[in-house]
N, C-alpha and C positions, 0 to 999 in steps of 0.2 A: 757299445759298439763306438758311439760318441766320445768316451773318454780314450779310447785306444787313439782315435782319432788327432786329438789335443795330443794325447802324452806324443804320439810319433813326431809332429808338426810346431808344438813346444822344443820340443829337443834339438829341432834342425836350427831352431832359430831364424831372425828376420831374414831377410833378402839386403845382401848391397846395392843400391839402386841406380839404373843408371839411363834410363831410356822409360817414354810415357804414354802409356795408354790401357785403356780398359777395351777390349773386344769379345762381345758375348753373340752368339749367334743359339739358335733354340725355338722348337720346333712354337705354331702360334698358340698353341692351348698352353704355353708355357708363360710365366713369369717375364716381362719384356727387360730393355738394358735399366730403365729408371728405377722400375721394382728390384732388380736384382742391384742398385748403388745402396738404396736404401736399405735393404737386406742387409747389407754389409756394414753400410753405416751403424745399425742396429747393434752389432757382435762389438765393432771396433769404432765410435764415433771418432768423425775428423780426420782416421787414420787415412781414407783414401785418397780425402784430396794433401793430403802430408807427404801422400807417396807419389804422387802424381808430379807433383814439383821436386821432389828430391827424384826420380827418373824410376819407372818401372813398368815392364810390359807383363800384360795380363789378357790370355787368351783362354775365353771358357765358351767350349762348346756344348750342345746338348745334341745329340741323334736318338729319334726313335728306329728300335733295332727290335723287331720281331715281339710286338709288343712292350718291350721295357724300355726305357729311358737311361741312356750310358753318356755321363760330361766325362768330359776329357777338358782337366784343366792343367794351364802351361804359363808359368812365371820364369820372366827372365832377368836375369841381373848379371853385373860384374863376373860374378863368383860363376853364371852358368846358368843353367835350366833346369828346374824340375816338373815333375809331370806327376798328376795321380790322377786316377780314373776309378770310376765308382759307379754301379745303373740301379737302378727300382723300377717297379711299376710305375710309381705316381711321379708325376713331372713335377708337382710344387715338393716333393721332398727332395727329389735331386738339386733343385735351384737351390733349399735350404742350403744341405748341404754344399755346393759350389760356395754360395757366398761367405759359410761359416771358411770352408778351406782356405780361400782368399784374404779372409778377416786376420785368421791364425799366421800365414805365413807373413801378412804386413806387421802384426803388433800381436804376437804370441801370447807374453804375461798377459798385456791390459784384455786378449779376448778370454783367456782362462779366466781373471780376475773376477771380472764381468759375467760370464756364466757361471761361476760359483757362487756368485751375491745373487743374481736373477733365479726368483724361482721360476719352476716350470709352468708354461704358459698354454693353454690348448689353441692354435692359430684353425680358424676355418678354413676350408680347402675349397680350392677354384680359381680357375684364372683371374676371376673380377674381382678376390680377396682383398682389401687393400694393405697394403704398407705401410703401415705406421711404427713408430717406437712403439712399445711394450710402459705402460705406466705401471707401478707398483701400487698396490693398495694401501691407503692412508689405515693408520693402525684404530684400533677401532676402539670404544671406551668400553675400560669394566661395565657389565651388567649383573648387578647387586640380585636381581629380579627371577625367578626362577622360568626357565620356559618350557614350553610344552613341545614345541616341532622337534624332531629330531635330526643330533648334530650330524653330517657326510663326513664323515673321518677316513673316506678311500685314499688312498694317494693321489697327486695331481697329474694328469696324462703327460707324460716325456715324449720328447721328438727323437725317434727311433730311424737308424740309417741303415742303408742297406749297402754297404762296401764290398767293390771288389779288389782283390788285389791288382796292381798294378799292370805285371806279366801275365794277368791271366785272362783269359779270353771267352767270358761264357757263352755258352755254346747248347742248345737245346736239345735235351736226353731222353725225348718221345721215339717210337718206333717209326721210322720212317721205309717209303719204297723207292729204290734206285731204279732204274733203266737206262742200261747202257747201250751203248753202240763203238765199236773200238777195227782197227786194222792192224797190219804190220808186216813183218817176217819173222820166218823161221827156218834152222838148218832141222830138219825130224819133220815126220815121224821117218822118212827114208834118207840116207845118204848124201841130202843134195839139200836148195834152199829151196825154201816155198813161199810165197807169201800165202797169209789169212786174212779172214774176215768172218766180223760176229758180232755177238753182241751178249746180252745177259739182264739177268735179274737178280734183285739183291734186299735183303732187309737188314737196315740198319738205325743203327745209336752211337751215343757218344763212345769211343774206346773200343767199338768194335762193330761188325757187319759178317752175314752168310751171306751166299750168292749160288747161283747155277749159271752157269756160262758155257757155251756154243759154239765152235766155231770152224772153218770151214778152208782147208787148202787147195784150192783149185788145181785142175790137171797141171802135172809138169811135164815136158817129154823128156827123157833121157835117152842118151845113145851112148854106146860101146863100137865104137868101128861100126861093121854092117845093121847089126842087131842094136835092139833097145824097143824103150814099152811110155806109156803116158802114165804116171802117179797122181795119184791124187787123195786126200782121205778127211773122216768129220771125226769130230772130239768132243764130249764132253763132260764138263768138268764141275765138283760141287766141292765150296771150299768154306775156311771158317777163317777171318780175320783179324789180328790183334792191329789196331789204327789207331798209334800215338798222332798225333797232332801239335802243332805250333803257328800260335793265328790259323791263319784262310788255308794253309799248306797241313796235308795228310802221308801221313807215310804205311797206309798198309801192308803189312807182312799176312802172305794167305797162303798155309801148307794146302793141300788137298789131294785129291783122288779123280784120275781122268780113264775114260773110257769112251773107245771109238775105233774106227775103221778104216785101215790102209788097202788100197787096192791098187792093181797094175793090171794094165792089157797091154799086150802087143802089139806092135805098130800096123799098120792098115798093109804095108807092102809087104810083110812076112808072107811067105809062103800060109803057114797057120799060125791063125792066133788067136790067143788064150786068154782068159779073163784069173788071176788067182786075188783073195784076200787073205787078211792078214786082222785078228782082234788087237785093239791097243790098248793095253791097260798099263798104266802106270803112274807113278806119285810126282806130285807136284808143288812147286815151289814160286811164288811172285811177289815181286818185291815192288812197289809203285811209288809214285810221287804223283800227289794231286793237288790242285788250284782250286779252293773252292771261289768258284769267282760270284757268285751269286748266292743265299740261302738253298734257289732251287736248281743248281747248274753247277757242276765241277767238271773240269777238264786236268788232263793229265796221261802219264805215262807211264809205263812197267817193262820190269824184266823178268823173265822169265825160264824156270828149268826144268826140265821132267826126266825121270828115269824111267825105263818101262820097267816091265816084270817079265818080259819075255823078250825071245831073241827070233829072228826069222829073215826070210830072204825071199828075190825072186828071180827064177833062175831061165834061161833062153837056150835052149841046144847045150846043154851045162854048163852054159857062162854065166855064172852073176851078173845082174846087171845094180839090181841096188838091194839093201839090207835095210833091215830095224835099227836107225843107231843106238848105241847106247845110252849117252844121254843126248837131250833132246834141248836144243836154246832156243832163244828171241825176244822181241819184242815187239810192243807194241803200241799205240797211241790210241785215245780213246775220248770220249765226252758222257756224262749222265746227267740225267736228268731226274731228281730226287722230290717225289711229292709225300705227304702234303707240302 
């Protein structure tokens, strides 16, 4: 992975420089600014001071996200700006990688040559490790006499970088539980507009989710001249969702099956007040847009369409007051809490 980082940055060439500063922000357990400058100077001796005199702006930041340390390195110059991102569980490792990226951006050929000539060195880990230049060992004198001690011929330890592409967003692939509450409007289950309120329970992971949701359409009075009734309904839906993502945005596409009941009751002012109900069975599809505001909280909207598998209507004195719609459509907005 180190070779890939070097090759990509060497081909990019050194930046044209016109502004001067080095900004470094990192958690307390990570190396500070002076340690970072010392590490950059190990990779490209003297180039950091030369770069500041010529003019360059380097903004390097490390954030602790879900047990990992994510680095964002932004280098600006006359030609524009370049951004690199990578992450690992060890902040020392991410800091070393940040110093290497900055050094190669300032002096790619000198840094590559220096790394080729320098043997890999095992560096102690910890926030208090000294940031000092590496010293190559002096050549040992030939030994003519045989020695009894075994010679360790194992390869020396090397620095390994965990790098994520710039446009990738590291996500947690473990199984989680989502608790959702929502409200909205719908045309259907009968041919009038309804409000709806409900909630759901979901199991979710990276790229998919399965959920069980339920909602209620509060009673709605509908009149046709002197006749009329009050209509309401409830629905339970089981859905499986494909969830493509882009950074903090999710676009769940959720087909499923809906099962519920539609109820109608004549107005109290009628001479005879009767009740009737229909079984609601439909194939549904929802397309959502959700924003993950926090690792445990998401807010969003969804458009919904459902096609009932049966038809029917409510009739008073031979006059149809309401009927089940051939296609129900609606929209909702909600919030979801994700555990753990």
